[in-house]
C-alpha positions as CSV (number, residue, x, y, z in Angstrom):
1,X,-163.5,232.2,-220.8
2,X,-161.2,234.0,-219.5
3,X,-162.0,237.0,-216.8
4,X,-160.4,240.1,-218.8
5,X,-158.9,242.5,-216.1
6,X,-157.1,245.8,-216.0
7,X,-154.9,246.6,-213.1
8,X,-154.1,250.4,-212.3
9,X,-151.6,250.8,-209.8
10,X,-150.0,247.7,-211.7
11,X,-146.4,248.6,-211.1
12,X,-146.6,249.9,-207.4
13,X,-145.9,247.4,-204.4
14,X,-148.7,245.2,-204.2
15,X,-150.3,245.7,-207.6
16,X,-146.9,244.6,-210.0
17,X,-146.9,241.3,-207.6
18,X,-150.2,240.6,-208.4
19,X,-149.6,241.4,-212.0
20,X,-147.0,238.8,-211.8
21,X,-149.8,236.1,-209.7
22,X,-152.1,236.9,-212.8
23,X,-149.4,236.1,-215.4
24,X,-149.8,232.5,-214.2
25,X,-153.4,232.1,-213.8
26,X,-155.1,230.1,-216.4
27,X,-158.5,232.0,-216.3
28,X,-157.4,235.9,-216.2
29,X,-156.3,238.0,-219.0
30,X,-154.7,241.2,-217.9
31,X,-155.1,243.1,-220.6
32,X,-154.8,246.9,-219.6
33,X,-152.8,248.2,-216.5
34,X,-152.4,252.3,-215.7
35,X,-148.7,253.5,-214.6
36,X,-148.3,257.1,-215.4
37,X,-144.8,256.6,-215.4
38,X,-144.2,253.6,-217.7
39,X,-147.3,254.8,-219.7
40,X,-146.7,253.5,-223.5
41,X,-144.3,250.5,-222.2
42,X,-145.5,247.0,-221.9
43,X,-145.7,245.6,-218.5
44,X,-143.6,242.6,-218.8
45,X,-140.9,244.7,-220.0
46,X,-141.0,246.8,-216.8
47,X,-141.9,243.9,-214.5
48,X,-139.3,241.6,-216.1
49,X,-142.5,239.0,-216.7
50,X,-142.2,238.4,-221.0
51,X,-145.7,236.6,-220.2
52,X,-146.9,240.0,-219.4
53,X,-147.6,241.9,-222.9
54,X,-150.2,244.4,-221.4
55,X,-150.2,247.5,-222.4
56,X,-149.5,250.5,-219.9
57,X,-151.7,253.7,-220.2
58,X,-151.0,256.9,-218.5
59,X,-155.2,256.8,-217.0
60,X,-157.8,254.9,-215.9
61,X,-160.2,256.6,-219.0
62,X,-157.6,255.7,-221.4
63,X,-156.9,251.8,-220.1
64,X,-161.0,251.6,-220.0
65,X,-161.1,252.3,-223.5
66,X,-160.2,248.2,-223.9
67,X,-163.5,246.5,-222.4
68,X,-163.0,244.8,-219.2
69,X,-164.5,242.5,-217.2
70,X,-162.7,243.6,-214.1
71,X,-160.9,246.8,-212.8
72,X,-158.2,246.5,-209.9
73,X,-158.3,249.6,-207.8
74,X,-154.2,249.9,-206.4
75,X,-153.3,253.4,-206.6
76,X,-153.6,256.5,-204.3
77,X,-156.7,257.5,-202.2
78,X,-156.4,261.2,-204.2
79,X,-157.3,258.8,-207.8
80,X,-159.0,256.0,-206.4
81,X,-163.0,257.2,-205.7
82,X,-162.8,259.0,-209.6
83,X,-161.0,255.6,-211.0
84,X,-163.9,253.4,-209.4
85,X,-166.6,255.7,-210.8
86,X,-164.9,255.3,-214.2
87,X,-165.2,252.1,-214.5
88,X,-168.4,251.3,-213.5
89,X,-169.3,253.8,-215.9
90,X,-167.8,251.8,-218.5
91,X,-169.7,248.4,-217.1
92,X,-166.9,247.3,-215.0
93,X,-167.1,245.3,-211.8
94,X,-164.3,246.5,-209.4
95,X,-161.9,246.0,-206.7
96,X,-160.5,248.0,-204.4
97,X,-157.1,247.8,-202.9
98,X,-156.1,251.4,-202.2
99,X,-156.9,252.8,-198.6
100,X,-158.0,256.3,-197.4
101,X,-161.7,256.4,-198.8
102,X,-163.9,257.1,-196.6
103,X,-167.2,256.1,-195.8
104,X,-169.4,258.9,-197.6
105,X,-167.3,257.9,-200.5
106,X,-168.5,254.3,-200.6
107,X,-171.9,255.3,-200.0
108,X,-171.4,257.2,-203.6
109,X,-170.0,254.0,-205.1
110,X,-172.1,251.5,-203.7
111,X,-175.3,253.9,-205.1
112,X,-173.5,253.9,-208.5
113,X,-172.8,250.5,-208.7
114,X,-176.3,249.2,-207.8
115,X,-177.3,251.7,-210.7
116,X,-175.1,250.1,-213.4
117,X,-175.5,246.6,-211.7
118,X,-172.2,246.0,-211.1
119,X,-169.9,244.2,-207.9
120,X,-167.3,246.4,-205.7
121,X,-165.4,244.2,-203.4
122,X,-163.8,246.7,-201.6
123,X,-160.9,245.0,-199.3
124,X,-158.3,246.7,-196.6
125,X,-156.4,243.8,-196.8
126,X,-156.1,240.6,-199.1
127,X,-153.6,238.9,-196.5
128,X,-155.7,236.1,-195.2
129,X,-154.3,236.0,-192.1
130,X,-156.0,239.9,-191.8
131,X,-159.4,238.6,-193.4
132,X,-159.4,235.5,-190.6
133,X,-158.3,238.7,-187.7
134,X,-161.2,240.7,-188.8
135,X,-163.6,237.3,-188.4
136,X,-162.6,236.8,-185.2
137,X,-162.6,240.3,-184.1
138,X,-166.3,240.3,-184.8
139,X,-166.7,237.0,-183.2
140,X,-165.1,238.2,-179.9
141,X,-167.3,241.6,-180.2
142,X,-170.4,239.3,-179.8
143,X,-169.3,238.6,-176.1
144,X,-166.8,241.1,-174.9
145,X,-168.3,244.6,-174.6
146,X,-164.8,246.4,-174.8
147,X,-162.0,246.9,-177.5
148,X,-159.8,249.7,-178.6
149,X,-157.3,249.3,-181.9
150,X,-153.8,249.8,-182.6
151,X,-152.8,250.2,-186.1
152,X,-149.4,250.1,-187.0
153,X,-147.4,251.1,-190.8
154,X,-144.5,252.5,-191.5
155,X,-143.5,255.9,-191.0
156,X,-144.2,257.4,-194.8
157,X,-148.0,255.8,-194.6
158,X,-150.3,259.2,-196.0
159,X,-153.5,257.5,-194.4
160,X,-154.5,257.5,-190.8
161,X,-155.9,254.8,-189.9
162,X,-154.8,252.5,-192.4
163,X,-157.8,250.9,-194.6
164,X,-157.5,247.9,-193.2
165,X,-158.3,249.3,-189.7
166,X,-161.3,251.3,-191.0
167,X,-162.6,248.0,-192.0
168,X,-162.0,247.0,-189.1
169,X,-163.7,249.0,-187.1
170,X,-166.3,249.7,-189.1
171,X,-167.0,245.5,-188.8
172,X,-167.0,246.1,-184.8
173,X,-169.4,249.2,-185.0
174,X,-172.2,246.9,-187.1
175,X,-171.5,244.0,-183.9
176,X,-172.3,247.0,-181.7
177,X,-170.9,250.3,-180.2
178,X,-167.9,249.0,-177.5
179,X,-168.0,250.3,-173.9
180,X,-165.6,253.1,-172.6
181,X,-164.8,253.1,-169.0
182,X,-164.3,256.5,-168.4
183,X,-166.5,258.9,-170.6
184,X,-163.3,261.1,-173.3
185,X,-164.4,264.3,-172.0
186,X,-163.5,263.0,-168.4
187,X,-160.1,262.7,-169.4
188,X,-157.3,264.5,-167.3
189,X,-154.1,265.4,-169.2
190,X,-153.6,265.3,-173.0
191,X,-157.2,263.8,-174.5
192,X,-155.6,262.9,-177.7
193,X,-153.5,260.2,-176.3
194,X,-156.9,257.8,-176.0
195,X,-156.7,257.6,-180.3
196,X,-159.8,258.8,-182.7
197,X,-162.7,257.2,-182.3
198,X,-163.5,255.6,-185.7
199,X,-167.1,253.8,-186.0
200,X,-167.5,254.4,-182.2
201,X,-164.1,252.2,-181.3
202,X,-160.6,254.2,-180.2
203,X,-157.8,253.9,-182.5
204,X,-154.4,254.9,-181.9
205,X,-152.4,254.8,-185.2
206,X,-148.5,254.2,-185.0
207,X,-146.1,255.3,-187.9
208,X,-143.0,254.2,-187.3
209,X,-139.7,252.4,-189.1
210,X,-139.7,249.0,-189.4
211,X,-143.3,248.4,-189.5
212,X,-144.9,247.3,-192.8
213,X,-148.3,247.2,-192.0
214,X,-150.3,245.9,-188.6
215,X,-153.2,245.9,-187.1
216,X,-154.1,244.6,-183.6
217,X,-157.6,244.6,-181.3
218,X,-157.4,244.3,-177.8
219,X,-160.2,243.0,-176.1
220,X,-161.2,243.8,-172.2
221,X,-163.0,242.5,-169.8
222,X,-162.4,242.2,-165.6
223,X,-159.5,240.2,-165.3
224,X,-158.7,238.9,-168.3
225,X,-158.2,240.7,-171.9
226,X,-158.0,239.0,-175.6
227,X,-155.6,240.4,-178.3
228,X,-155.6,239.7,-181.6
229,X,-152.9,240.7,-184.2
230,X,-151.8,240.6,-187.8
231,X,-148.2,241.5,-189.1
232,X,-146.9,241.5,-192.6
233,X,-143.5,241.7,-193.8
234,X,-141.6,243.7,-197.1
235,X,-143.3,241.4,-199.0
236,X,-146.4,241.6,-201.1
237,X,-146.8,238.5,-202.1
238,X,-149.4,237.5,-198.8
239,X,-152.0,240.0,-201.1
240,X,-151.7,237.7,-204.6
241,X,-154.2,235.0,-203.5
242,X,-157.0,237.2,-201.7
243,X,-156.9,239.3,-204.2
244,X,-157.2,236.8,-207.1
245,X,-159.8,235.7,-205.3
246,X,-161.6,238.7,-205.5
247,X,-161.5,239.2,-208.7
248,X,-162.8,236.0,-209.6
249,X,-165.6,236.5,-206.9
250,X,-166.9,239.9,-207.8
251,X,-168.6,239.2,-211.1
252,X,-171.0,237.6,-208.9
253,X,-171.8,240.5,-206.7
254,X,-173.8,243.6,-206.5
255,X,-173.5,246.9,-204.6
256,X,-170.6,247.1,-202.5
257,X,-169.2,244.8,-200.2
258,X,-166.5,245.2,-197.9
259,X,-164.1,242.9,-197.2
260,X,-162.8,239.7,-198.5
261,X,-164.1,237.5,-196.2
262,X,-167.6,238.3,-196.8
263,X,-167.4,236.5,-200.1
264,X,-165.6,233.6,-198.2
265,X,-166.9,229.9,-196.5
266,X,-165.8,231.2,-193.3
């Protein structure tokens, strides 16, 4: 039996590529889509994919009137939390691809998911290369006590740091708090150049043309450094396989889970 899926943000950069990927999946049925600008149309007409006869709705509330097994959140930070909570209230499991949600937001989402006995799989990045970076970084943090993160994105990205880097910093912070060779308050000059502190880690956000999405974590020990870096290009295709995997895995979860690697055999 196919999983019934609703995608919010189905005509966006990442959502549209995911929707096309679902059209080719025998075990997934895309039964509803959310895209305010294209409400009332068929998703296949908008994306040029005749296999997608999915109706498009203006809001998640309208789309959720069509019962679904999994709701995929791929919109914007200002609407993501409300969409996720609405999906849980309607009995759907949720895959979150939208960045910008806070730890407090996720704490509330986790509480509702557990109350409803539903799973939420929140992935700052579905690309397998980024998933592996996170895994390797956590391994390195067990042995190397100092690190900092650089967050790369295009000049118009609203949230800083990105959801990918928020997730990475949080995961590293669960291993240990990185040491600082010099306390921040003793910095001479412009203290802000030392970056912002997130889950104990110093994070530096770069927003420039030429970047799409990327993350770099630099570990340091006396006379040696280790650099792990992920870069993504203009295409959303790297995220499709991971997102499809998340959709298939989330019905087996209860409560909030952060990171695609938590459901992979790594």
